[in-house]
N, C-alpha and C positions, 0 to 999 in steps of 0.2 A: 506542468503548468506553463503553457505558452500563451501567446497573444494571437488569437484567431479573429476576434471581433474587436475592432478599434473603438475606444471610448475617448472622447475629447474632454478636457477640463470643463468646458461649458456644459456638455451633456451630463457629466457627473454632478456638477454643482446643482443642476436642476433636480436630478434624481435624489440627491442627498437631503432635499428639503423635507422628505418624508421621515427623516431620521433625526434623533436628538444628538447630533454629532458636531454641531457648529459649522464653521466655514471651511471649504476645501483649501488646503495649503499646497499640496503636492500630489502628483499622480505619476506612478512609475510602473511600466509593464514588467512582468516577471517572465524570464525567458527559459526557465527550466521546466521539464516535464513535457507531456505530449497530448493531453486530453482536453483540458478546459482553458479558458482565458482567465488570467489572473493579473491583478494589479496590487501594488502597495498604495494605499490611500492614507494620506496624512491630513488631518483636520485640526481645528483648534482644540479638540478634546483628546487627541491621541492618534495612534497609528493603527490601521486596520488592513485586512486583506479582502479585496473585492474579487468575487468569482462569477464569471458568466459561463453558464453550463452549455457546452456545445453539443452534447450527445444525450444527456439525461433529460427525460421529460419532467414537467412540473409535478406530475403525480409521483414520481420516484423520489424526488428530492427531500420531502419531509423526513423520510427515514434517516438520511445522512445528517441533516441539520439537527433533528431532534436527538439523534444519538450523541452528537457532540455536546449538546447542552446537558444531556443526561449524564454522560461520563464526567464532564467538567464539574457538575454538582457533587459527584462522588470522589473527587480528588484526583482524577486522571488529568495529567497536564496536556490538555488539548484545547483547541480554539473554542470560544464560546460565541455562538451566533448573536449578532446584534439585532434587536427588535426595533421595528419602526414605531412611529407614534400609535399606529393601529394594533401593535402587538404582534406583527407578522415577521417571520425570519426569512421570507422569500418574496421576491418582487420580480419585476421585468425591466430590463434595460437594453435598449437597441434590439428589441425583438427576441431577446434571450432571457431565460430564467436567471435571476441574479441574487446573490446574497453577500452580506458583509459579516466577517467574523473578527474576533480580537486577534491582534498580532502578538505572538509570543516572543519572549526573549530567547537569545541563543542563535546558533547557526548550524547548518548542516556540515558534515565533515566528509572528507574524501578517504581518509585512512582510519580504520577502526582499531582501537586497542582492546586488550583483554578487559580493561575496566569499562569501556564503552559497551562491550557486548554483555557484560554482567548487568549493566543498567538497562539495556534493551530487554533482556530476559525477565528481569524483575517487573518492569512496567508493563510488558506484554501480558504476563500472568495476572497482574493486578487488574488490567483492563478486561481480561477474559472473565475474571470473577465479578467485577463491577457490572458487566453487561448481562449477567445471568437473568435478571428480572426485567430487562428492557422489553417493553410490551409489543413492539412492532417486529415484523419479520420481513426479510428481503432475501430471495434466492440469490445464489452466486451467478452473476451474469457472465462470468468467465469460467464456468464449471465444465463438466465433462462434455456436454452437448456443444458448447462453444469450442472446446479444444478439437473435437472431431470436425466440426464445420470449417474452422480456420485452417486446420491441417490440409483439408481438401483444397482450399483456395491457394495455399502456398506450395503444395507438393511438387508441382511441375516446374517450379522456379528454383528448386534445389538440385544439387548435383546428385549422382547416383548413390554415393555413400551416405549423404544426409537423408535422402529419401528412404533408404533402407533402415536407418536408425529411427526415423520418425514412424515408419510402419510398425517396426518391432516394438517401439515404446507404446504406441496406442494399443497394440495387442496385449502387452504386459499389463498396462493399467486397467484394461477392461476386465481382467481376472482378479483384481485386488478386492478382498473383502473389507470394506470400509464402513459398513452400515452401523456397526455397534460402537464406533468411536465417539467420545464426547463431542457434542456440537454446541454452538453458541454464537454470539456476535464476534466476528473477526474483523481486523483491519484490512487484511488481504493485499497490502501494498507497503509493508513496513520496511522500506529501503532506507539507506543512509540519507537520501535527500528528503525523506519525509519524517526525519527525526532531528530535533534541535538539541544542541549540546552547549552547556555553559559551565565553565570551570570543571570540565570532565564529567559533569553530571547531566543526566537527561532532563532537559527543561521543557520539552514540548514534543507531542506527536501530532502531525498535521496530515492534511489531504485524506480525508475519510471517504472519498467519493467512489471507492471500490468496496467499502465495508458491506458486509452481508452476514447471513447466518450460514455457517458451514462448519467443517471439522476444525476444532481448536488447534490440533497438532499441525494441520496444514498451514496455519498462520505462523507457527513456530518454524516450520520448514522454509517458508518464504523468507522470513527474517534471517535464518541461518545461511541460506544460499547467497544472500547479499553481504551480510555482516561478517561472515566467517570464511569466505572464499578468498583464496589467493588469485593472482591475475591469470594463472593457468587453469583455474577452475577447481583445483584441489582444496579440501578443507584444511584450515589452520586449526590444529587440534587444541591449542591453548584457548583460542577464542571460542571454539565450539563448546569445550567443556565449561567455560565461564557462563556462556549464555544458557546452556541447558541446566546447569546446576542452579543458577539464580532463578530461573523459571520454576524448576522443580521445588525449590524451597518455599515458593508461594502457592503453587498449584501442582501437587505431586502428579507425575505421570502414572498411568496404570499399565497393566500387562498388555492390554489390547493395543495401546499406543506404542509400546515397545515393539510389538510384532509388526506394526504398520509403518514404523519410522522411515526406513530406507525407501519404501515405495512412495511415501508422501514427499520426500526430498526430490524424487524423480518427477512426480506430478508438478511440484512447484517449479522445477527447472523448465519443464516442457511448457507450462503456461506462459512463462515470460519469454522463452525462445520464440514461441508462436506469435505472441503479441508484438514483439519487436520485428519479426519477419513481416508481419502484416503491415505494420506502420511504415516499414522501409519500402515495401513494394506497392502499397496503396496509401500514400500519404494524404493527410488532411491538410488543406491549404490554409495558411495563416501568415500574419505579418511577421511574427517571430516564431520559429519552430526549432525545438530542441529534440532531435531524433536520437535514439539510443541504439547502440551496436548489438545486433542479434547474436554475433559470434561469441560474445561473452557467455551467454546462456547456452549456446551449443556446446561450448567447452565444459560448462558446469554439468550439463546433462550427461555428456560423455564420461566425465569423471565419476558421477554418481552411479552410473551403470557399472563402470569398470572396478570401482572400489567399494561396492555394496557391502561385501563381507567385512572389510576393515571398518567401515562406518558403523555397522551394527556392533562391532566390538567396542568402539568408543562409547556407544550408548550403554552397553552392558556395564562397562567399567564405571561410567558416571552413576548409574543406578545403584551401585553397590558401595559408593564412597561413604 
């Protein structure tokens, strides 16, 4: 969540006249993240988050905004879109599609504990169950086709060792049988900076703009790779067990998911290694840009490949507790 499109207080005050939110008191750019323009907006009725969408078309955005409203109504702690006087949750500001959502309590954390990981597992499983009847459908824009295309763009920018790992990984993933795994609505970006914590409890899940319909276990793998990884990329077993067990208590894993687990951890690691490589070598211009280090996910992918058998053993142990 960076600032690519500048919004002045005067421009926002004019725009806010379409909303029942009172007068603008404060406007602050949010410098974390890498895709959209975000601001904290404080008015006489409260605090909100303004997002200007830099890449998504107006046709795509109702899925994300409607999903947040749908999940919030079902008890998932996520932002609720603010409706204009006309009942719309999407508008235009400075030539970009724009929306306002409620600002949740809590803060993101840098260091995750076992207790935090248990909270993430529980809420992620609750979100997967709550999303089962969501009527809209969105393909994963960062799925297999995107991984192949992005790999071709960054391949020649890598050293020989990383090129070999990338080629081998694409070949490995092309052979994985994933069709029969449970699918549904996934967040697809449940990193520490997209989760709010208050008093060691999860108080909010934010930034649903990569949400889509895909493999539920892939969403778990994305979360595990961020929440349960040490700096060197290896998995912290206590945090991993806490997240998996807490998730399994709400939505039990099946045998097909057991078989696919280590492969999905690798797919999740590759997806974010590639996206960070792409953003580093082909940056989007903006006023405030927060780029993320691709080497972190290179290390994670390397560890997931090297430690595949041990990771599978932890899963088996968890399943029989």
